[in-house]
C-alpha positions as CSV (number, residue, x, y, z in Angstrom):
1,M,58.0,96.7,150.7
2,F,56.1,95.8,153.9
3,N,57.2,92.9,156.1
4,P,55.3,92.2,159.3
5,H,57.5,91.0,162.2
6,Y,56.3,89.3,165.3
7,D,58.7,88.9,168.3
8,G,56.3,87.0,170.5
9,A,55.0,90.1,172.3
10,R,54.2,92.7,169.6
11,V,53.8,93.0,165.8
12,D,56.0,95.5,164.0
13,L,55.8,96.5,160.3
14,Q,59.2,96.7,158.7
15,I,59.2,99.1,155.7
16,Q,61.9,99.0,153.0
17,T,61.7,101.9,150.6
18,G,62.9,102.0,147.0
19,I,63.1,104.8,144.4
20,R,59.5,106.0,144.7
21,I,58.0,108.6,147.0
22,G,54.4,109.3,147.7
23,A,51.6,108.8,150.2
24,I,49.3,105.8,150.6
25,P,46.5,104.9,153.1
26,L,46.9,102.2,155.7
27,L,44.0,100.2,156.9
28,S,43.3,100.2,160.6
29,P,43.3,96.7,162.2
30,T,40.3,97.7,164.4
31,T,38.1,99.6,162.0
32,S,39.3,98.2,158.6
33,K,39.2,101.8,157.3
34,S,42.0,103.9,156.0
35,D,42.5,105.8,159.3
36,Y,46.3,106.0,158.8
37,E,48.7,106.9,156.1
38,I,52.3,106.5,155.3
39,V,54.3,109.3,153.5
40,V,57.6,108.5,151.9
41,G,59.9,111.4,151.1
42,P,63.1,111.7,149.0
43,R,66.4,110.4,150.4
44,F,68.0,113.7,149.5
45,A,66.3,116.7,151.0
46,W,64.8,119.3,148.7
47,D,62.9,122.6,148.9
48,G,59.5,120.9,148.8
49,I,57.6,119.1,146.1
50,G,55.8,122.3,144.9
51,E,58.9,124.4,144.5
52,I,61.0,121.8,142.9
53,L,58.4,120.6,140.4
54,G,57.7,124.2,139.4
55,A,61.4,124.6,138.7
56,T,61.5,121.6,136.3
57,G,58.5,123.0,134.4
58,W,56.4,119.9,135.3
59,R,58.4,117.6,133.1
60,I,57.2,114.9,135.6
61,I,54.4,115.2,138.0
62,P,53.0,112.9,140.7
63,T,50.6,110.1,139.7
64,P,47.4,109.7,141.7
65,L,46.6,106.2,142.9
66,A,43.2,104.5,142.9
67,F,43.2,104.2,146.7
68,P,40.8,105.6,149.3
69,L,41.3,109.2,150.4
70,L,44.0,109.8,152.9
71,P,43.2,111.1,156.4
72,H,44.1,114.7,157.1
73,S,47.7,115.3,157.6
74,E,50.1,118.2,158.2
75,R,52.3,116.9,155.4
76,K,50.0,117.8,152.6
77,I,50.8,118.2,149.0
78,P,50.5,121.9,147.9
79,P,47.1,122.3,146.3
80,W,48.5,123.7,143.0
81,V,50.5,120.5,142.5
82,L,47.4,118.4,142.3
83,S,45.8,121.1,140.1
84,T,48.7,120.5,137.8
85,I,47.7,116.8,137.5
86,I,44.2,117.8,136.7
87,I,45.1,120.4,134.2
88,A,47.6,118.0,132.4
89,R,44.9,115.3,132.2
90,V,42.3,117.8,130.8
91,E,44.8,119.0,128.2
92,A,45.3,115.4,127.0
93,L,41.5,114.9,127.0
94,L,41.0,118.0,124.8
95,K,43.5,116.6,122.3
96,S,41.7,113.3,122.2
97,L,38.1,114.6,121.8
98,E,36.1,112.9,119.1
99,R,33.3,114.4,117.1
100,K,29.9,112.8,117.0
101,F,26.5,113.2,115.3
102,E,24.0,115.3,117.2
103,L,20.4,116.2,116.4
104,I,20.4,120.0,115.8
105,T,17.3,122.2,115.8
106,E,17.8,125.6,114.1
107,E,16.3,128.0,111.6
108,R,17.9,127.9,108.2
109,R,17.5,129.7,104.9
110,A,17.5,126.4,103.0
111,P,15.6,123.4,104.3
112,R,17.7,120.6,105.7
113,G,16.7,117.3,107.3
114,R,13.1,117.4,108.7
115,V,11.2,120.7,108.4
116,D,8.7,121.6,111.0
117,W,6.0,122.9,108.6
118,S,3.4,123.6,111.3
119,E,5.9,125.8,113.2
120,Y,6.9,127.4,109.9
121,A,3.3,128.3,109.0
122,R,2.3,129.4,112.5
123,R,5.3,131.5,113.4
124,Q,7.4,132.3,110.3
125,I,4.8,132.9,107.6
126,A,2.7,134.9,110.0
127,R,5.6,137.2,110.6
128,S,6.7,137.4,106.9
129,R,9.9,135.6,107.7
130,F,9.7,133.3,104.7
131,L,13.4,132.4,104.6
132,N,13.6,131.3,108.3
133,V,12.8,127.6,108.0
134,P,12.8,125.6,111.2
135,C,14.7,122.3,110.7
136,R,15.9,119.4,112.7
137,F,18.9,117.4,111.3
138,P,21.9,115.3,112.4
139,D,25.2,117.2,112.3
140,L,28.8,116.1,113.1
141,R,29.9,118.2,116.0
142,D,32.0,118.1,119.1
143,D,30.6,116.5,122.2
144,R,29.1,119.6,123.7
145,A,28.3,118.0,127.0
146,L,31.9,117.0,127.5
147,K,33.2,120.4,126.4
148,A,30.8,122.0,128.9
149,A,32.2,119.8,131.6
150,I,35.8,120.7,130.6
151,R,35.0,124.4,130.7
152,F,33.5,123.9,134.1
153,T,36.7,122.2,135.3
154,L,39.0,124.8,133.8
155,E,37.0,127.7,135.4
156,K,37.1,126.0,138.8
157,Q,40.8,125.4,138.5
158,I,41.5,129.0,137.5
159,G,39.5,130.2,140.5
160,S,41.4,127.9,142.8
161,L,44.8,129.0,141.4
162,Q,43.9,132.6,141.7
163,G,44.1,132.2,145.5
164,Q,47.6,130.6,145.3
165,L,49.5,133.3,143.3
166,G,51.9,133.8,146.1
167,S,53.3,130.3,145.6
168,G,55.4,131.3,142.7
169,L,55.6,132.1,139.0
170,F,54.6,128.5,138.1
171,V,51.0,129.3,139.3
172,F,50.7,132.1,136.8
173,K,51.9,129.7,134.1
174,L,49.2,127.2,135.1
175,I,46.6,129.9,134.9
176,E,47.9,130.9,131.5
177,L,47.7,127.3,130.3
178,C,44.1,127.0,131.5
179,Q,43.2,130.2,129.7
180,R,44.7,128.9,126.5
181,M,42.7,125.7,126.8
182,M,39.5,127.8,127.4
183,E,39.7,129.0,123.8
184,S,38.7,125.5,122.7
185,V,35.5,125.4,124.7
186,R,34.4,129.0,124.6
187,D,31.4,128.0,122.4
188,V,29.7,126.2,125.2
189,A,28.4,127.2,128.7
190,P,30.1,125.6,131.7
191,R,28.1,122.8,133.3
192,A,29.0,120.4,136.1
193,P,28.4,116.8,134.9
194,T,26.0,114.6,136.8
195,P,27.2,111.3,138.4
196,S,25.3,109.3,135.7
197,T,26.9,111.3,132.9
198,L,30.4,110.7,134.3
199,Q,29.6,107.0,134.6
200,G,28.4,106.9,131.0
201,W,31.7,108.4,129.8
202,L,33.8,106.0,131.8
203,S,31.8,102.9,130.8
204,G,32.5,103.4,127.1
205,R,34.3,100.3,125.7
206,L,36.5,102.3,123.3
207,A,37.6,105.0,125.8
208,S,41.3,105.5,125.7
209,E,43.5,105.9,128.8
210,A,43.8,109.7,128.2
211,F,40.0,109.9,128.0
212,R,39.5,108.0,131.2
213,S,42.1,110.0,133.0
214,G,40.6,113.3,131.8
215,I,37.1,112.2,133.0
216,Q,38.6,111.3,136.4
217,A,40.1,114.8,136.6
218,I,36.7,116.3,135.9
219,E,35.2,114.1,138.6
220,W,37.7,115.3,141.2
221,T,36.8,118.9,140.4
222,A,33.1,118.3,140.3
223,Y,33.1,116.6,143.7
224,E,35.5,119.2,145.1
225,R,38.4,116.8,145.2
226,G,40.5,118.8,142.8
227,L,40.4,122.3,144.1
228,G,43.2,124.1,146.0
229,G,42.6,124.6,149.7
230,L,40.2,121.6,150.1
231,S,41.4,118.9,152.4
232,D,39.8,116.1,150.3
233,L,42.1,116.9,147.4
234,Q,45.2,116.9,149.6
235,G,44.2,113.5,150.8
236,L,44.6,111.8,147.4
237,A,47.1,108.9,147.4
238,W,49.9,109.5,145.0
239,V,53.3,108.2,143.8
240,M,56.3,109.6,141.9
241,S,59.5,107.9,140.7
242,M,62.6,109.7,142.0
243,E,64.7,108.1,139.3
244,E,62.5,109.8,136.6
245,F,62.4,113.0,138.6
246,F,66.2,113.2,139.0
247,E,66.5,112.7,135.2
248,S,64.1,115.6,134.7
249,W,66.0,117.7,137.2
250,A,69.3,117.0,135.3
251,E,67.4,117.9,132.1
252,T,66.3,121.2,133.7
253,I,70.0,122.0,134.6
254,L,71.3,121.1,131.1
255,S,68.6,123.0,129.3
256,K,69.7,126.1,131.1
257,V,73.3,125.3,130.4
258,S,72.5,124.9,126.7
259,R,70.8,128.3,126.6
260,K,73.8,129.9,128.4
261,I,76.6,128.5,126.2
262,G,74.7,127.5,123.1
263,G,73.9,124.0,121.7
264,V,71.1,121.6,120.8
265,L,69.7,119.5,123.7
266,R,68.1,116.1,123.1
267,T,66.6,114.0,125.9
268,Q,65.6,110.4,126.6
269,R,62.3,111.7,128.0
270,Q,61.3,112.9,124.6
271,R,62.8,109.7,122.9
272,Q,65.3,111.8,121.0
273,T,68.5,109.9,122.1
274,I,67.7,106.4,121.0
275,S,70.5,104.7,119.0
276,P,69.4,101.2,117.8
277,L,71.8,98.2,118.1
278,T,72.0,96.0,115.0
279,W,72.4,92.3,115.8
280,S,73.2,89.6,113.4
281,P,71.1,87.5,113.3
282,P,68.5,89.9,114.9
283,Y,66.7,87.2,116.9
284,L,69.8,86.5,119.0
285,G,70.2,90.1,120.2
286,S,69.6,91.2,123.8
287,Q,69.5,94.9,124.4
288,K,68.0,96.7,121.4
289,S,69.4,100.2,121.8
290,L,71.5,102.7,123.7
291,V,69.5,105.5,125.3
292,P,71.5,108.1,127.1
293,D,69.4,110.5,129.3
294,I,70.7,113.8,127.9
295,V,72.8,114.8,124.9
296,L,74.0,118.4,124.4
297,E,75.7,119.0,121.0
298,R,77.7,122.1,120.3
299,E,79.7,123.0,117.2
300,D,82.6,120.5,117.8
301,Q,81.7,119.0,121.1
302,T,79.2,116.5,122.4
303,I,78.2,116.3,126.1
304,I,76.4,113.1,127.1
305,V,74.9,113.1,130.7
306,D,73.6,110.1,132.5
307,A,71.7,110.9,135.7
308,K,71.7,108.3,138.4
309,Y,69.5,108.5,141.4
310,K,71.9,106.7,143.7
311,Q,73.7,107.7,146.9
312,H,77.1,106.8,145.5
313,W,78.3,110.4,145.5
314,E,77.7,110.9,149.2
315,E,79.3,107.5,149.9
316,M,82.4,108.4,147.9
317,Q,82.7,111.8,149.7
318,E,82.6,110.1,153.1
319,H,84.8,107.1,152.4
320,R,87.8,106.2,150.3
321,W,87.3,104.1,147.3
322,S,89.0,101.1,148.9
323,N,86.7,101.4,152.0
324,L,83.4,101.4,150.1
325,E,81.2,98.3,150.1
326,E,81.9,96.0,147.2
327,E,78.3,96.3,146.1
328,I,78.5,100.1,145.7
329,R,81.8,99.8,143.9
330,E,80.4,97.3,141.4
331,R,77.3,99.5,140.8
332,H,79.6,102.5,140.2
333,R,81.8,100.5,137.8
334,A,78.6,99.5,135.9
335,D,77.6,103.2,135.7
336,L,81.1,104.1,134.3
337,L,81.0,101.4,131.7
338,Q,77.5,102.4,130.6
339,V,78.3,106.1,130.2
340,L,81.6,105.3,128.4
341,A,79.6,103.1,125.9
342,Y,77.6,106.2,125.1
343,A,80.8,108.0,124.0
344,N,80.7,105.8,120.8
345,L,77.5,107.6,119.8
346,S,79.3,110.8,119.1
347,T,81.2,111.7,116.0
348,K,82.4,115.1,117.2
349,P,86.1,115.8,117.8
350,R,85.5,116.4,121.5
351,T,83.2,114.1,123.5
352,T,82.5,114.5,127.2
353,V,80.5,111.9,129.1
354,C,79.2,112.8,132.5
355,L,77.8,110.8,135.4
356,A,75.6,113.0,137.6
357,Y,74.5,111.8,141.1
358,P,72.2,113.6,143.6
359,C,73.7,115.1,146.8
360,L,72.6,117.2,149.7
361,E,72.9,121.0,149.4
362,E,75.3,121.1,152.2
363,T,77.6,118.5,150.5
364,W,77.5,120.5,147.3
365,K,78.4,123.7,149.0
366,S,81.3,122.0,150.8
367,L,82.6,120.6,147.5
368,R,82.3,124.0,145.8
369,E,84.4,125.6,148.5
370,R,87.0,122.9,148.2
371,K,86.8,123.0,144.4
372,H,85.9,119.3,144.2
373,L,82.6,119.5,142.4
374,F,84.0,117.9,139.2
375,H,86.1,114.8,139.1
376,R,87.6,114.4,135.6
377,A,89.5,111.7,133.7
378,S,90.4,111.2,130.0
379,V,90.3,108.1,127.8
380,G,91.9,107.7,124.4
381,A,89.6,106.7,121.6
382,G,91.6,106.5,118.4
383,T,92.1,110.0,117.1
384,R,89.5,111.3,119.6
385,R,89.7,112.0,123.3
386,V,86.8,111.2,125.6
387,D,86.6,113.2,128.8
388,L,84.8,111.5,131.7
389,V,83.3,113.8,134.4
390,L,81.8,112.8,137.7
391,T,79.6,115.5,139.4
392,A,76.6,115.9,141.6
393,F,73.5,118.0,141.4
394,P,71.7,119.2,144.6
395,M,67.9,119.1,144.4
396,S,67.5,122.7,145.5
397,T,66.2,125.8,143.7
398,R,68.2,128.0,146.0
399,V,71.5,127.1,144.3
400,L,70.1,126.3,140.8
401,T,71.6,129.3,139.1
402,E,75.0,128.7,140.6
403,V,74.8,125.0,139.6
404,V,74.1,126.0,136.0
405,D,76.9,128.6,136.0
406,L,79.5,126.1,137.3
407,M,78.4,123.3,134.9
408,A,78.5,125.7,131.9
409,R,82.0,126.9,133.0
410,E,83.2,123.3,133.2
411,V,81.9,122.4,129.7
412,V,83.5,125.4,128.2
413,A,86.8,124.7,130.0
414,I,86.9,121.2,128.6
415,D,86.1,122.4,125.1
416,S,88.9,125.0,125.2
417,E,91.7,122.6,126.2
């Protein structure tokens, strides 16, 4: 939120951030052009957007904004991150391709459509090729011009990523994904689309959002705004929800935990954890369902994790509960009541509900040394016992393996009690 403030002598711009990070251009008051930019980073430090998104497997990626290009800045997004956006959009475009009728000219053994008899008499009969009949007919085929543009985009992206192999394993995975998609367009030659062709695709009334986004990704590549190492690409305005990212980071950790100790993982991101609420009468109901972020089910144990991108954990480590601001305590109580409500969704003998907050890597290491990483309580629920766990996840790939190991050890310890 931007609030101008004038004290009688100068004008200041007060900026209040929320749960989104990104970069947007600012208009100059003298030139009315986007000569400046503002970059909003995460409240809790991480290794860098490229490294951290690669570790999550691109469960969430930045969203480009329809703003003017940003001026050059030292705080640039790694080129492969924006290649990820382009590749994801092209993949969705490939899945939404529609076939259309095209006029085809080819030689056939049996006449079809309109036969070019003069060509047949002049070239085929003269050469004793009586079964090669030149025909022109409509045929239902893929949009070859669009497929040619997609192949052009994929080849450009592969070439760009080849120069970034030192960035990490995720770049190899991006190249592998591009090569898999290339199999769908191998039957056409790559061709850069013209501006008029791009405009024609975008002006279609029935074009879906996936189609428009894919065409925009092709446009970025064609105009060299989507290639790694080019400053124009790095100047794209973008935004990303840290709330959604932290949920994907918790999902990354729990998916590794499930592979380590066994179990079936279900996530809110994939709409696998929705439990509808049945109201009577239905039209008087308010909230329609309970949707926990992550559910890990083992043989006789259910672990439900709700990831909250809030600074409560850092506040609780620095101050006693009685000294916290009333607003923070009320929000934390609401988090506790929400995650305890999720416990009713489990029918297993052992149910563990967990609130996970972000924290700094230094805070996490300090808690690990003092053995204060997990705060546990128990609640009686009829014949069942519900275990409540409070913990924190640092957004750092440097300690990811250790975070997974300790979380897995805690889950197994609760199950064995």
